[in-house]
N, C-alpha and C positions, 0 to 999 in steps of 0.2 A: 586529490579531489574530495577529500574527506572520507570518513569511514562509512561503511555500508551497514545498514541495519537488516539483519536476517531474522525473521520471526515467522513462525508457522502457527496459525490459529486453526483449530478444527471444530467445526460445527458437529460433525459426526466422525467417529473413529474408524468407520468401515473403509476398507481398501478401495472401494469403488467411489469414494467421495470425489466430487468434481473439483478440479484445481482452478483457482482463480488468482489473479494478481490484484493487489491494492497498489495502484500507481500513484506516487507522490511527486510533485514538482516542488522542490524545497530550495530556499535561498538563505544565505547567511544574513543574520540580522545586521551585523556590522558592515557587511558589503552586499547590499541588496541586489546588485547586478551579478553576483557570483551564485549561480543556481545549478542544480543538477537533479536527475531523476533517481528516485528510490523505488524499488519493487519489493513488495512484501508478499510472500506466499500465503495463501489462504485455502482452506478446504471447506466445501459445503456439500450438501446432499445433491445439488444440481447446479449447473453453471448459469445461475440466474443472477443477472447484474443487480436487480432490485434487492434481492436477499443479501447480496454482498454489500451493497451500499448501506442497507439498514443495519447489518450486523458488524460492520467494520469500524464503527465509531470508537469502540474501546481500543482497538488496535491502533487507530490513528492517534488517540489521546496518549497511549503508552509510548508511541514513537516520539511524539512531541515532548513528552516529559523526559525521555532519555536523551533528547537532542535540543537542549534549551538555547543553543546558539543559532538554531535554524527556525525559519518561518515556513509553514506549509502554504505555498502560493495557490496550488490547486491539487485536486486528487480525483481519482475515479477508479472503478473496478473494471477488469477485463478478463475474460476467460483466457487461459493459457492457449497459445496457438493463434490468437486473434488480436495481438497487441497492436494498439495504434502507434504510428510513428512519433507523434507529438502529443503532449498533454494539452 
């Protein structure tokens, strides 16, 4: 099902930084019906979805650059422990 991208971005280096996921729904460009979910670990000073959305643009761009065969269909941020079932 393809390789998984594991990346950790840190807004703060303190151990109490809140853990968030950047959730991506990605599809192969050559086979648009072949999709899967990627989860990227992020750390911020609080589990604030707005801050995550605002600050995750560079992480999203880096993932896309490292995976040129994939198209990001949708994405969102979610605090760890409250992950949605579907994107």
